[in-house]
C-alpha positions as a Markdown table, in Angstrom:
| # | Residue | x | y | z |
|---|---|---|---|---|
| 1 | Unk | 103.0 | 97.8 | 154.2 |
| 2 | Unk | 104.3 | 95.1 | 151.9 |
| 3 | Unk | 100.9 | 93.3 | 152.0 |
| 4 | Unk | 99.1 | 96.5 | 151.0 |
| 5 | Unk | 101.4 | 97.0 | 148.1 |
| 6 | Unk | 101.1 | 93.4 | 147.0 |
| 7 | Unk | 97.3 | 93.6 | 147.2 |
| 8 | Unk | 97.3 | 96.8 | 145.2 |
| 9 | Unk | 99.4 | 95.1 | 142.5 |
| 10 | Unk | 97.1 | 92.1 | 142.4 |
| 11 | Unk | 94.1 | 94.4 | 142.1 |
| 12 | Unk | 95.7 | 96.3 | 139.3 |
| 13 | Unk | 96.6 | 93.1 | 137.5 |
| 14 | Unk | 93.0 | 91.9 | 137.8 |
| 15 | Unk | 91.7 | 95.2 | 136.5 |
| 16 | Unk | 94.0 | 95.1 | 133.5 |
| 17 | Unk | 93.1 | 91.4 | 132.8 |
| 18 | Unk | 89.4 | 92.2 | 133.0 |
| 19 | Unk | 89.7 | 95.1 | 130.6 |
| 20 | Unk | 91.7 | 93.1 | 128.1 |
| 21 | Unk | 89.2 | 90.2 | 128.4 |
| 22 | Unk | 86.3 | 92.5 | 127.7 |
| 23 | Unk | 88.0 | 94.2 | 124.8 |
| 24 | Unk | 88.9 | 90.8 | 123.3 |
| 25 | Unk | 85.4 | 89.5 | 123.9 |
| 26 | Unk | 83.7 | 92.6 | 122.3 |
| 27 | Unk | 85.4 | 91.7 | 119.0 |
| 28 | Unk | 83.5 | 88.4 | 119.0 |
| 29 | Unk | 80.4 | 89.6 | 120.8 |
| 30 | Unk | 78.3 | 90.4 | 117.7 |
| 31 | Unk | 75.6 | 87.7 | 118.2 |
| 32 | Unk | 75.6 | 87.7 | 122.0 |
| 33 | Unk | 72.9 | 89.6 | 123.8 |
| 34 | Unk | 74.2 | 89.1 | 127.4 |
| 35 | Unk | 77.4 | 89.3 | 129.4 |
| 36 | Unk | 77.4 | 86.9 | 132.3 |
| 37 | Unk | 79.5 | 87.7 | 135.4 |
| 38 | Unk | 80.4 | 84.8 | 137.7 |
| 39 | Unk | 81.7 | 85.5 | 141.2 |
| 40 | Unk | 84.1 | 83.3 | 143.2 |
| 41 | Unk | 81.1 | 81.6 | 144.9 |
| 42 | Unk | 79.7 | 80.6 | 141.5 |
| 43 | Unk | 76.8 | 83.0 | 141.5 |
| 44 | Unk | 76.0 | 84.3 | 138.0 |
| 45 | Unk | 74.6 | 87.7 | 137.0 |
| 46 | Unk | 73.5 | 88.2 | 133.4 |
| 47 | Unk | 73.3 | 91.7 | 132.0 |
| 48 | Unk | 72.1 | 92.8 | 128.6 |
| 49 | Unk | 74.8 | 94.2 | 126.4 |
| 50 | Unk | 72.5 | 96.9 | 125.1 |
| 51 | Unk | 74.2 | 100.2 | 125.8 |
| 52 | Unk | 76.7 | 98.4 | 128.0 |
| 53 | Unk | 79.6 | 100.4 | 129.5 |
| 54 | Unk | 82.1 | 99.3 | 132.2 |
| 55 | Unk | 84.1 | 101.5 | 134.5 |
| 56 | Unk | 86.7 | 100.5 | 137.0 |
| 57 | Unk | 86.3 | 102.6 | 140.1 |
| 58 | Unk | 89.1 | 101.6 | 142.6 |
| 59 | Unk | 88.5 | 98.0 | 143.4 |
| 60 | Unk | 84.9 | 98.0 | 141.9 |
| 61 | Unk | 83.8 | 97.3 | 138.4 |
| 62 | Unk | 80.7 | 99.4 | 137.6 |
| 63 | Unk | 78.6 | 97.9 | 134.8 |
| 64 | Unk | 75.9 | 100.1 | 133.3 |
| 65 | Unk | 73.4 | 99.1 | 130.6 |
| 66 | Unk | 69.9 | 100.2 | 129.5 |
| 67 | Unk | 68.5 | 98.6 | 132.7 |
| 68 | Unk | 70.8 | 100.3 | 135.3 |
| 69 | Unk | 74.1 | 99.9 | 137.0 |
| 70 | Unk | 75.5 | 96.8 | 138.8 |
| 71 | Unk | 78.7 | 97.0 | 141.0 |
| 72 | Unk | 81.1 | 94.1 | 141.3 |
| 73 | Unk | 84.1 | 93.9 | 143.6 |
| 74 | Unk | 87.0 | 92.9 | 141.2 |
| 75 | Unk | 88.6 | 90.4 | 143.6 |
| 76 | Unk | 85.2 | 88.6 | 143.8 |
| 77 | Unk | 84.9 | 88.2 | 140.0 |
| 78 | Unk | 85.9 | 84.8 | 138.6 |
| 79 | Unk | 84.7 | 85.1 | 135.0 |
| 80 | Unk | 82.9 | 87.1 | 132.4 |
| 81 | Unk | 81.4 | 85.3 | 129.4 |
| 82 | Unk | 79.1 | 86.3 | 126.6 |
| 83 | Unk | 75.8 | 84.4 | 126.2 |
| 84 | Unk | 73.0 | 84.3 | 123.7 |
| 85 | Unk | 70.2 | 84.0 | 126.2 |
| 86 | Unk | 71.8 | 85.0 | 129.5 |
| 87 | Unk | 71.9 | 81.4 | 130.8 |
| 88 | Unk | 73.7 | 79.3 | 128.3 |
| 89 | Unk | 77.5 | 79.8 | 128.4 |
| 90 | Unk | 79.9 | 78.8 | 125.7 |
| 91 | Unk | 81.6 | 75.5 | 126.3 |
| 92 | Unk | 84.9 | 76.7 | 124.9 |
| 93 | Unk | 86.9 | 76.7 | 121.7 |
| 94 | Unk | 87.1 | 73.5 | 119.7 |
| 95 | Unk | 90.5 | 72.0 | 119.7 |
| 96 | Unk | 91.8 | 72.6 | 116.2 |
| 97 | Unk | 95.1 | 70.7 | 116.7 |
| 98 | Unk | 95.9 | 66.9 | 116.6 |
| 99 | Unk | 97.0 | 66.0 | 120.1 |
| 100 | Unk | 99.3 | 63.2 | 118.8 |
| 101 | Unk | 101.2 | 65.2 | 116.1 |
| 102 | Unk | 104.3 | 67.3 | 116.5 |
| 103 | Unk | 103.8 | 70.9 | 117.8 |
| 104 | Unk | 106.0 | 74.0 | 118.1 |
| 105 | Unk | 105.5 | 76.0 | 121.3 |
| 106 | Unk | 105.8 | 79.8 | 121.5 |
| 107 | Unk | 105.7 | 82.1 | 124.5 |
| 108 | Unk | 103.1 | 84.9 | 124.4 |
| 109 | Unk | 105.9 | 87.3 | 123.4 |
| 110 | Unk | 106.5 | 85.2 | 120.3 |
| 111 | Unk | 109.7 | 83.6 | 121.4 |
| 112 | Unk | 110.0 | 80.0 | 120.2 |
| 113 | Unk | 110.3 | 77.6 | 123.2 |
| 114 | Unk | 110.9 | 74.5 | 121.1 |
| 115 | Unk | 109.3 | 71.6 | 119.2 |
| 116 | Unk | 107.7 | 68.6 | 120.8 |
| 117 | Unk | 106.6 | 65.3 | 119.4 |
| 118 | Unk | 103.1 | 65.7 | 120.7 |
| 119 | Unk | 100.8 | 68.1 | 122.7 |
| 120 | Unk | 101.1 | 65.8 | 125.7 |
| 121 | Unk | 104.9 | 66.0 | 125.7 |
| 122 | Unk | 104.7 | 69.8 | 125.4 |
| 123 | Unk | 102.3 | 70.0 | 128.3 |
| 124 | Unk | 104.4 | 67.7 | 130.5 |
| 125 | Unk | 107.6 | 69.8 | 129.9 |
| 126 | Unk | 106.1 | 73.4 | 130.1 |
| 127 | Unk | 105.8 | 75.4 | 133.3 |
| 128 | Unk | 102.5 | 76.9 | 134.3 |
| 129 | Unk | 101.5 | 79.7 | 131.9 |
| 130 | Unk | 99.9 | 80.6 | 128.6 |
| 131 | Unk | 101.5 | 79.6 | 125.3 |
| 132 | Unk | 100.8 | 79.5 | 121.6 |
| 133 | Unk | 100.9 | 76.1 | 120.0 |
| 134 | Unk | 101.5 | 75.8 | 116.2 |
| 135 | Unk | 100.9 | 72.7 | 114.2 |
| 136 | Unk | 100.6 | 72.4 | 110.4 |
| 137 | Unk | 100.1 | 76.2 | 110.0 |
| 138 | Unk | 97.3 | 76.4 | 112.6 |
| 139 | Unk | 97.7 | 78.0 | 116.0 |
| 140 | Unk | 95.9 | 77.6 | 119.3 |
| 141 | Unk | 96.3 | 79.1 | 122.8 |
| 142 | Unk | 97.3 | 76.6 | 125.5 |
| 143 | Unk | 97.0 | 77.3 | 129.2 |
| 144 | Unk | 99.1 | 75.0 | 131.5 |
| 145 | Unk | 97.8 | 75.1 | 135.0 |
């Protein structure tokens, strides 16, 4: 029974994460014509964003666009990324901070976790998780794995 509850919680967390990811991505999706889904085996499926809607149905993500509907099992999805041509994926955000300069680290909830002499020192002392790094008035998300 405990395993069933744990699996249900993991599935719910993945659903919430995917919805937040898509919502955040839609804010920046203006020039992108495709949304590329990558499963845990590395297989990619590119779908046009024209008339795109997504619905979570149990453990399934149903993605519908002008061309039809595709069903994905949430636990099999590894990533969703916007693409200009359906094949070329973004390489990530440029690092806007100086890795050798002092940084202040914040938890996602905004609580200050301290100041460090460099990005390397911060990474070495932080637990796994997502943080906001601030340096000279600029901020950047940092994921420690």
